[in-house]
C-alpha positions as CSV (number, residue, x, y, z in Angstrom):
1,X,27.1,-209.9,30.1
2,X,30.5,-208.8,31.4
3,X,30.5,-206.7,34.7
4,X,31.3,-203.5,32.3
5,X,28.3,-204.1,30.3
6,X,26.0,-204.3,33.3
7,X,27.2,-201.1,34.4
8,X,26.6,-199.8,31.0
9,X,23.0,-200.6,30.7
10,X,21.4,-197.7,32.9
11,X,23.8,-195.5,30.9
12,X,22.1,-196.7,27.7
13,X,18.6,-196.6,28.9
14,X,19.3,-192.7,29.8
15,X,20.9,-191.9,26.3
16,X,18.3,-194.1,24.6
17,X,15.3,-192.3,26.4
18,X,16.6,-188.7,25.0
19,X,17.9,-190.2,21.8
20,X,14.1,-191.6,21.0
21,X,12.7,-188.2,22.1
22,X,14.8,-186.9,19.1
23,X,13.7,-189.6,16.8
24,X,10.1,-189.2,17.4
25,X,10.2,-185.5,16.8
26,X,11.9,-186.0,13.8
27,X,9.5,-188.7,12.2
28,X,6.4,-186.3,13.6
29,X,7.8,-183.5,11.4
30,X,7.3,-185.1,8.1
31,X,3.3,-185.2,8.6
32,X,3.6,-181.6,7.8
33,X,6.8,-180.6,6.0
34,X,5.6,-177.6,4.3
35,X,4.8,-175.5,7.5
36,X,7.9,-177.0,9.6
37,X,9.9,-176.0,6.9
38,X,8.2,-172.4,6.6
39,X,8.6,-172.2,10.6
40,X,12.5,-173.2,10.5
41,X,12.8,-170.3,7.6
42,X,11.1,-168.0,9.8
43,X,13.7,-168.5,12.7
44,X,16.6,-168.8,10.5
45,X,15.7,-165.2,9.0
46,X,15.0,-163.4,12.3
47,X,18.0,-164.9,13.9
48,X,20.3,-163.4,10.9
49,X,18.3,-160.1,10.1
50,X,20.7,-158.0,12.1
51,X,23.9,-159.6,11.0
52,X,26.2,-157.8,8.3
53,X,25.1,-160.5,5.6
54,X,21.4,-160.0,6.7
55,X,21.5,-156.1,6.3
56,X,23.1,-156.5,3.0
57,X,20.2,-158.9,1.8
58,X,17.5,-157.0,3.8
59,X,16.5,-160.3,5.4
60,X,14.1,-158.2,7.6
61,X,11.8,-157.9,4.7
62,X,11.9,-161.4,4.2
63,X,8.5,-163.2,5.1
64,X,8.0,-166.0,2.8
65,X,10.0,-168.4,0.4
66,X,9.3,-166.5,-2.6
67,X,10.7,-163.3,-0.4
68,X,13.6,-165.5,0.5
69,X,14.5,-166.4,-3.0
70,X,14.3,-162.5,-4.0
71,X,16.6,-161.6,-1.4
72,X,19.2,-164.2,-1.3
73,X,20.6,-165.7,-4.4
74,X,21.7,-169.1,-4.6
75,X,25.6,-169.3,-3.9
76,X,28.4,-171.5,-3.3
77,X,31.1,-170.8,-0.9
78,X,33.0,-168.0,-2.7
79,X,30.1,-166.0,-2.1
80,X,30.3,-166.4,1.6
81,X,34.1,-166.1,1.8
82,X,34.4,-162.5,2.6
83,X,31.7,-162.9,5.5
84,X,33.7,-165.9,6.9
85,X,37.2,-164.2,6.5
86,X,35.3,-161.2,9.0
87,X,34.1,-164.0,11.3
88,X,37.7,-165.8,11.3
89,X,39.3,-162.3,12.2
90,X,36.7,-162.1,15.0
91,X,34.0,-159.7,13.4
92,X,31.4,-162.3,14.4
93,X,28.4,-160.1,13.6
94,X,29.4,-160.0,10.0
95,X,27.3,-163.3,9.7
96,X,26.7,-164.7,13.2
97,X,23.6,-163.8,15.3
98,X,24.0,-161.7,18.0
99,X,25.5,-163.6,21.0
100,X,26.2,-166.6,19.1
101,X,29.8,-166.7,18.2
102,X,31.4,-169.5,16.5
103,X,32.7,-172.7,18.5
104,X,34.9,-173.8,15.6
105,X,35.1,-173.8,12.0
106,X,35.0,-177.0,10.1
107,X,37.4,-177.5,7.5
108,X,36.9,-179.0,4.3
109,X,38.7,-179.0,0.8
110,X,37.7,-175.9,-1.2
111,X,37.6,-176.1,-5.0
112,X,40.4,-173.7,-5.5
113,X,42.7,-175.3,-3.0
114,X,42.1,-172.9,-0.3
115,X,40.4,-174.9,2.5
116,X,36.7,-173.9,3.2
117,X,35.8,-173.0,6.9
118,X,32.3,-173.7,8.0
119,X,31.1,-171.9,11.1
120,X,29.9,-173.9,13.8
121,X,27.6,-172.3,16.0
122,X,26.0,-174.1,19.2
123,X,22.3,-174.0,17.6
124,X,24.0,-176.0,14.5
125,X,26.0,-178.3,16.6
126,X,22.7,-179.0,19.1
127,X,20.9,-180.0,15.6
128,X,23.7,-182.1,14.4
129,X,23.9,-184.0,17.6
130,X,20.0,-184.2,17.5
131,X,20.3,-186.1,14.3
132,X,22.6,-188.4,15.5
133,X,20.5,-189.3,18.4
134,X,17.8,-189.9,16.1
135,X,20.1,-191.9,13.6
136,X,21.7,-193.9,16.5
137,X,18.4,-194.7,18.5
138,X,16.7,-196.1,15.0
139,X,19.4,-198.5,14.0
140,X,19.8,-199.9,17.8
141,X,16.2,-200.6,17.9
142,X,16.6,-202.4,14.4
143,X,19.7,-204.5,16.0
144,X,18.9,-204.8,20.1
145,X,21.7,-206.9,20.4
146,X,23.9,-203.6,20.4
147,X,22.0,-202.1,23.3
148,X,24.1,-201.3,26.4
149,X,27.6,-202.3,24.7
150,X,30.5,-200.2,23.6
151,X,30.7,-198.2,20.5
152,X,33.7,-197.8,18.3
153,X,33.5,-194.2,16.9
154,X,36.5,-193.1,14.4
155,X,36.4,-189.3,14.8
156,X,39.1,-187.0,13.6
157,X,40.4,-183.9,15.9
158,X,38.8,-180.2,16.1
159,X,42.3,-178.7,16.6
160,X,44.1,-178.9,13.2
161,X,44.4,-175.3,13.3
162,X,43.6,-171.9,14.7
163,X,42.0,-169.1,13.0
164,X,43.3,-165.5,13.3
165,X,40.8,-164.7,16.5
166,X,41.8,-168.0,17.9
167,X,39.0,-170.3,17.0
168,X,39.6,-174.0,16.7
169,X,39.5,-175.1,13.1
170,X,39.3,-178.8,12.1
171,X,36.7,-181.8,12.2
172,X,33.0,-181.3,13.6
173,X,33.3,-184.9,14.5
174,X,35.8,-183.8,17.2
175,X,33.8,-181.3,18.5
176,X,30.5,-183.6,19.2
177,X,32.8,-186.1,20.7
178,X,34.3,-183.6,23.1
179,X,30.9,-182.3,24.3
180,X,29.5,-185.7,24.9
181,X,28.1,-186.0,28.3
182,X,30.3,-188.0,30.6
183,X,28.1,-190.6,31.1
184,X,27.9,-191.2,27.5
185,X,31.5,-191.2,26.9
186,X,31.6,-194.4,29.2
187,X,30.0,-196.3,26.2
188,X,33.0,-195.2,24.2
189,X,36.3,-197.2,24.6
190,X,38.6,-194.6,23.1
191,X,39.7,-191.5,24.4
192,X,39.3,-188.6,22.4
193,X,42.7,-187.4,22.5
194,X,43.6,-190.5,20.3
195,X,42.3,-188.7,17.2
196,X,45.3,-185.9,17.6
197,X,48.0,-188.6,17.0
198,X,49.4,-187.6,13.9
199,X,50.9,-191.0,12.4
200,X,48.3,-193.3,11.3
201,X,49.5,-196.8,12.3
202,X,50.3,-195.7,15.8
203,X,46.8,-193.9,15.7
204,X,45.2,-197.1,14.6
205,X,47.2,-199.1,17.2
206,X,46.4,-196.9,20.0
207,X,42.5,-197.1,19.1
208,X,42.7,-200.8,18.7
209,X,44.5,-201.4,22.1
210,X,41.7,-199.4,24.1
211,X,39.2,-201.1,22.1
212,X,40.3,-204.6,22.0
213,X,39.3,-204.8,26.1
214,X,35.8,-204.1,25.4
215,X,33.0,-206.1,23.2
216,X,32.3,-203.3,20.6
217,X,28.9,-203.4,19.6
218,X,29.4,-201.5,16.4
219,X,32.2,-199.4,14.4
220,X,30.8,-196.1,13.2
221,X,32.7,-193.3,11.0
222,X,32.2,-191.4,7.7
223,X,34.3,-193.3,5.2
224,X,34.2,-197.1,4.7
225,X,37.8,-196.9,3.7
226,X,38.7,-195.9,7.4
227,X,37.1,-199.2,8.9
228,X,38.8,-201.2,6.5
229,X,42.2,-199.7,7.4
230,X,41.3,-200.4,11.1
231,X,40.5,-203.9,10.8
232,X,43.6,-204.8,8.5
233,X,45.6,-202.7,11.1
234,X,44.2,-205.2,13.5
235,X,45.0,-208.5,11.6
236,X,48.5,-207.1,10.7
237,X,49.3,-206.4,14.4
238,X,47.4,-209.1,15.9
239,X,50.1,-210.7,17.9
240,X,51.5,-207.3,19.6
241,X,48.1,-206.3,20.4
242,X,47.0,-209.9,21.9
243,X,50.6,-209.7,23.8
244,X,49.7,-206.3,25.4
245,X,46.1,-207.4,26.1
246,X,47.4,-210.3,27.9
247,X,50.2,-208.2,30.1
248,X,48.6,-205.3,30.3
249,X,51.2,-203.4,28.4
250,X,51.1,-200.6,25.4
251,X,53.5,-200.9,22.6
252,X,52.5,-198.9,19.7
253,X,54.5,-199.1,16.4
254,X,55.7,-195.4,16.5
255,X,56.0,-193.0,19.4
256,X,53.2,-190.8,20.9
257,X,53.8,-187.0,20.9
258,X,54.9,-185.9,24.1
259,X,51.6,-183.8,24.7
260,X,49.7,-187.1,24.4
261,X,52.0,-189.7,25.8
262,X,50.9,-188.7,29.4
263,X,47.5,-189.3,28.9
264,X,47.9,-193.1,28.2
265,X,46.0,-194.7,31.5
266,X,47.7,-197.5,32.6
267,X,46.2,-201.0,31.2
268,X,45.2,-204.2,33.2
269,X,46.2,-207.7,32.2
270,X,43.6,-209.6,30.6
271,X,44.9,-213.1,29.5
272,X,41.3,-214.8,29.5
273,X,40.1,-212.3,26.9
274,X,43.7,-212.5,24.7
275,X,43.0,-216.5,25.0
276,X,39.5,-216.2,23.5
277,X,40.7,-214.0,20.6
278,X,43.2,-216.6,19.7
279,X,40.5,-219.2,19.8
280,X,38.1,-217.3,17.6
281,X,40.8,-216.7,15.4
282,X,41.9,-220.2,14.9
283,X,38.1,-221.4,14.7
284,X,37.2,-219.5,11.8
285,X,40.4,-219.7,10.0
286,X,40.9,-216.3,8.8
287,X,40.7,-212.8,10.4
288,X,37.8,-210.6,10.6
289,X,36.3,-208.0,13.3
290,X,34.0,-210.7,14.8
291,X,37.5,-212.0,16.1
292,X,37.7,-209.5,18.2
293,X,33.9,-208.2,18.8
294,X,30.5,-209.3,18.4
295,X,29.4,-206.6,16.0
296,X,26.1,-206.2,15.3
297,X,26.5,-203.6,12.5
298,X,28.8,-201.1,11.2
299,X,27.7,-197.6,10.2
300,X,29.5,-195.4,7.3
301,X,28.8,-193.9,4.0
302,X,27.4,-196.5,1.3
303,X,26.1,-194.0,-1.5
304,X,27.8,-192.8,-4.6
305,X,31.4,-194.4,-5.5
306,X,31.9,-195.6,-1.6
307,X,29.8,-198.5,-2.6
308,X,32.7,-200.1,-4.1
309,X,34.1,-200.6,-0.8
310,X,31.3,-202.8,0.8
311,X,32.0,-206.1,-0.5
312,X,35.7,-205.7,0.9
313,X,33.8,-204.3,4.3
314,X,31.3,-206.9,4.6
315,X,34.3,-209.5,4.2
316,X,36.2,-208.0,7.0
317,X,33.4,-207.6,9.5
318,X,32.2,-211.1,8.8
319,X,29.1,-210.1,7.1
320,X,28.3,-207.4,9.8
321,X,24.8,-205.5,8.4
322,X,25.7,-201.9,7.0
323,X,23.7,-198.6,7.8
324,X,24.5,-195.9,6.0
325,X,25.2,-192.7,8.3
326,X,23.4,-190.3,5.6
327,X,24.2,-187.5,3.8
328,X,26.6,-185.8,6.1
329,X,28.9,-183.0,5.4
330,X,31.0,-180.5,7.2
331,X,27.7,-178.2,6.4
332,X,25.2,-180.3,8.0
333,X,23.3,-183.4,7.9
334,X,20.8,-183.7,4.8
335,X,18.9,-186.9,5.3
336,X,18.4,-189.7,7.8
337,X,18.7,-193.4,6.7
338,X,16.1,-195.8,8.5
339,X,16.8,-198.9,7.1
340,X,19.8,-201.1,6.6
341,X,21.7,-201.6,3.0
342,X,20.6,-198.3,1.5
343,X,22.0,-194.9,1.1
344,X,18.3,-193.3,0.8
345,X,17.4,-191.2,3.8
346,X,14.2,-189.2,4.9
347,X,15.3,-185.3,4.4
348,X,16.0,-183.6,7.4
349,X,13.7,-180.9,7.5
350,X,14.2,-179.8,11.1
351,X,17.7,-178.4,10.6
352,X,17.8,-177.2,6.9
353,X,15.7,-175.2,4.7
354,X,15.9,-177.6,1.7
355,X,15.4,-176.3,-1.8
356,X,16.2,-178.7,-5.0
357,X,17.3,-177.7,-8.5
358,X,16.0,-180.0,-11.0
359,X,19.0,-181.9,-13.3
360,X,17.6,-180.2,-16.3
361,X,17.8,-176.5,-14.5
362,X,21.5,-176.8,-13.5
363,X,22.9,-175.1,-16.3
364,X,21.0,-171.9,-16.0
365,X,22.1,-168.9,-14.6
366,X,18.7,-168.5,-12.4
367,X,17.7,-172.0,-11.7
368,X,14.2,-172.7,-10.3
369,X,14.4,-174.6,-7.1
370,X,11.6,-176.6,-5.7
371,X,10.9,-177.4,-2.0
372,X,11.1,-180.5,-0.2
373,X,7.1,-181.5,-0.5
374,X,7.2,-180.8,-4.5
375,X,9.4,-183.1,-5.6
376,X,8.8,-186.6,-7.5
377,X,9.8,-190.0,-7.3
378,X,12.5,-191.1,-9.5
379,X,14.0,-187.7,-10.5
380,X,17.3,-186.3,-9.9
381,X,18.0,-182.9,-8.0
382,X,21.0,-180.6,-6.8
383,X,20.7,-179.9,-3.2
384,X,20.4,-176.1,-1.6
385,X,20.3,-175.5,2.1
386,X,19.8,-173.2,4.5
387,X,20.7,-173.5,7.9
388,X,22.5,-172.3,11.1
389,X,25.8,-172.6,9.7
390,X,24.6,-169.1,8.5
391,X,25.0,-170.2,5.1
392,X,21.9,-169.4,3.0
393,X,20.6,-171.0,-0.2
394,X,24.1,-172.5,-0.7
395,X,24.5,-174.8,-3.1
396,X,26.4,-177.9,-2.1
397,X,26.7,-179.6,-5.5
398,X,25.2,-182.7,-4.5
399,X,23.3,-184.6,-7.0
400,X,20.5,-186.8,-5.4
401,X,17.6,-188.8,-6.7
402,X,14.3,-189.0,-4.8
403,X,13.2,-193.0,-4.3
404,X,10.2,-192.7,-1.8
405,X,8.3,-190.5,0.2
406,X,8.0,-190.5,4.1
407,X,4.9,-188.4,5.3
408,X,5.2,-185.4,3.0
409,X,9.3,-185.6,2.6
410,X,11.0,-187.2,0.1
411,X,13.5,-190.0,0.9
412,X,16.6,-189.5,-1.3
413,X,20.0,-191.2,-1.9
414,X,23.0,-189.3,-2.8
415,X,24.6,-190.0,-6.3
416,X,27.7,-187.9,-6.8
417,X,29.5,-184.7,-6.7
418,X,28.9,-182.3,-9.6
419,X,29.8,-183.1,-13.2
420,X,33.4,-181.5,-12.6
421,X,34.3,-183.5,-9.1
422,X,35.5,-187.1,-8.7
423,X,35.4,-188.8,-5.4
424,X,36.7,-192.2,-4.6
425,X,36.8,-192.1,-0.8
426,X,36.1,-188.6,0.0
427,X,39.0,-186.4,-1.2
428,X,36.2,-184.6,-3.8
429,X,39.0,-183.7,-6.4
430,X,37.7,-180.6,-8.7
431,X,38.8,-180.2,-12.3
432,X,39.8,-176.6,-11.4
433,X,42.2,-178.6,-8.8
434,X,43.6,-180.6,-11.5
435,X,44.2,-178.0,-14.1
436,X,46.1,-175.9,-10.9
437,X,48.2,-179.0,-10.4
438,X,49.3,-179.4,-13.6
439,X,50.0,-176.1,-14.0
440,X,52.4,-176.1,-11.3
441,X,54.0,-179.5,-12.6
442,X,54.5,-178.0,-15.7
443,X,56.3,-175.0,-14.3
444,X,58.5,-177.1,-12.1
445,X,59.3,-179.5,-14.6
446,X,59.8,-176.9,-17.5
447,X,57.5,-178.9,-19.7
448,X,54.1,-177.9,-21.5
449,X,51.3,-180.3,-21.0
450,X,48.1,-179.1,-22.0
451,X,46.5,-182.3,-23.2
452,X,45.8,-184.4,-20.5
453,X,42.9,-186.3,-18.3
454,X,42.7,-187.5,-14.6
455,X,40.5,-190.7,-13.7
456,X,40.1,-192.5,-10.8
457,X,40.6,-196.1,-10.4
458,X,39.2,-198.6,-7.8
459,X,41.3,-201.4,-6.8
460,X,42.6,-202.6,-3.2
461,X,44.3,-199.4,-3.0
462,X,42.2,-197.2,-5.1
463,X,44.2,-194.5,-7.1
464,X,44.3,-191.9,-9.7
465,X,45.4,-192.5,-13.5
466,X,46.9,-189.6,-15.3
467,X,46.6,-189.6,-19.0
468,X,49.1,-187.8,-21.2
469,X,49.8,-187.3,-24.8
470,X,53.5,-186.2,-24.3
471,X,56.8,-188.7,-24.1
472,X,57.2,-187.7,-20.4
473,X,59.1,-189.4,-17.8
474,X,56.0,-190.9,-15.8
475,X,57.7,-191.4,-12.5
476,X,59.0,-187.6,-12.5
477,X,55.6,-186.5,-13.7
478,X,53.5,-188.6,-11.2
479,X,55.5,-187.6,-8.1
480,X,55.3,-184.0,-9.0
481,X,52.0,-183.9,-9.8
482,X,50.8,-185.9,-6.9
483,X,52.8,-183.5,-4.6
484,X,50.9,-180.6,-6.1
485,X,47.6,-182.4,-5.8
486,X,48.5,-182.9,-2.2
487,X,49.2,-179.0,-1.5
488,X,45.8,-177.9,-3.2
489,X,43.5,-180.4,-1.5
490,X,43.6,-181.4,2.0
491,X,41.4,-183.9,1.9
492,X,43.3,-185.9,-1.2
493,X,46.5,-185.1,1.0
494,X,44.9,-187.0,3.9
495,X,44.0,-189.8,1.9
496,X,47.3,-190.3,0.4
497,X,48.9,-189.7,3.9
498,X,46.7,-192.6,5.2
499,X,47.3,-195.1,2.1
500,X,43.4,-194.8,1.3
501,X,44.8,-193.7,-2.0
502,X,47.7,-195.0,-4.0
503,X,50.3,-192.6,-5.6
504,X,49.3,-191.1,-9.2
505,X,50.0,-193.8,-12.3
506,X,51.0,-192.2,-15.4
507,X,49.6,-193.5,-18.7
508,X,51.4,-192.2,-21.7
509,X,48.8,-192.4,-24.7
510,X,50.1,-192.5,-28.4
511,X,50.8,-189.1,-30.0
512,X,47.5,-187.8,-31.7
513,X,45.3,-189.7,-29.1
514,X,43.7,-186.4,-27.7
515,X,43.5,-184.9,-31.2
516,X,41.1,-188.0,-32.1
517,X,39.4,-187.8,-28.8
518,X,38.3,-184.2,-29.3
519,X,37.4,-184.9,-33.0
520,X,35.4,-187.6,-32.3
521,X,33.5,-185.4,-29.6
522,X,32.8,-182.5,-31.6
523,X,31.3,-185.0,-34.4
524,X,29.2,-186.9,-31.8
525,X,27.9,-183.5,-30.0
526,X,27.6,-181.8,-33.4
527,X,29.8,-179.1,-31.6
528,X,31.8,-176.1,-33.9
529,X,35.4,-176.3,-33.0
530,X,35.4,-173.3,-30.7
531,X,32.6,-174.9,-28.6
532,X,34.6,-177.8,-27.3
533,X,36.0,-177.8,-23.8
534,X,38.9,-180.4,-22.9
535,X,37.6,-182.4,-20.0
536,X,40.6,-182.5,-17.7
537,X,38.8,-184.6,-14.9
538,X,36.6,-187.8,-15.4
539,X,34.6,-188.1,-12.4
540,X,33.4,-191.8,-13.4
541,X,35.7,-194.4,-11.2
542,X,36.6,-197.3,-13.1
543,X,37.2,-200.7,-11.3
544,X,40.6,-202.4,-12.2
545,X,40.0,-205.9,-13.9
546,X,40.7,-207.9,-10.5
547,X,38.3,-205.7,-8.7
548,X,35.7,-206.0,-11.3
549,X,35.9,-209.8,-11.2
550,X,35.4,-209.8,-7.4
């Protein structure tokens, strides 16, 4: 045990005691799921009855779940947009309980291209922190070798932009990291300001420069592609990293912004650790994260299409166990996995009033919803939540499958976004965005393209392939279409900017292909011609031949 790890042990004991309290509370709640959900509903309704939204929907009269269903319709972000716009302008009472202003807005891509701004209040942030504590202590108890050692958490900035009322907008992970207690913060090798470095390779190098000094226990971030990129950056930059470690220097591949450069601390020379890492690389014959750190596990999403990344992640981490962090979004945490190697987790009933739309009800104008304790194992549902973001009966468009029960609560796994969404690495492209990008591309290139579809492909660098039925210059079309998708979807732009997604590849189909596909679909589904709706986005992700063989 190193000296630093020796002093981190008391910090871990204090943090562990608090986290274990959260975990016990979480696990006990599932013995009485129905009552826990009713009590949370009552608190939400009472807190929001006096808001503009509460008055518009007569929340004061809501006592039961049936009352709540009658008062508040199932909704999406567009229903809340007018209220959130008022909050962003400074009219907090439009949606926020009295005395509970937003700390920030968590930004995520919207279906039409305009970002969604999810209000983050102190009660909501506290509940997110509680969920992370319950998750963290559970996984460390399963991997005790991680106890008392450093945590490499890859987060994003909470300051991507500012609302008209001066409220920061960005990633909630940045807020949670910023608000950690000083004692707990000592367990993290990388300072929070590093998340604000805009150039990705410089950011990765800076993260690694701090982290290479410590024996990291585990790496955690939402997207496995980020962990893969970090380890590949370490592999590609290992010599300058080891030289910096040996000499106490810092030589990133790019310049830090002037606003951040002054925060770089003086590093100490550590030739002994540099030699140890070189020896590990020589002994293993190949570079993995275990050459740098004795990883106990890694934590990230594994569900849906992100499972395609796991073989490469396991290879680059030297076979470290993988724990899914749960169904987690800007809008909240919705389940909590309690075992490795599964995306299934126990429903998060302390922070969300959960409803579930059966798949067969999905297309109805007013679908019925079931409560958490009413679900059935093996069935699939779409998730609806109400929580202290002040969003209520919010249809997040996540499709889940129930695989078990824990007490009275369902254990469910994430399957996919809705049928009109494609997602390889967190970009969540919608059909509306794809169609809009093509409309803009057609206008810019003075073309008329109305027969096309976009489909994701999983490869070493995943990409989308655009199929068109026109003799078009493929390179020009690819660049223009990609440009407009990046303008429309901020998360797609982020993945392209950081090379987690490759450029659009264009496939020119023989003329008449789309007409044949349309006629085949009409015959197969026994449709009238006027009932046929073209599918411009195919949500299924296709593995490339080399990837499939691997």
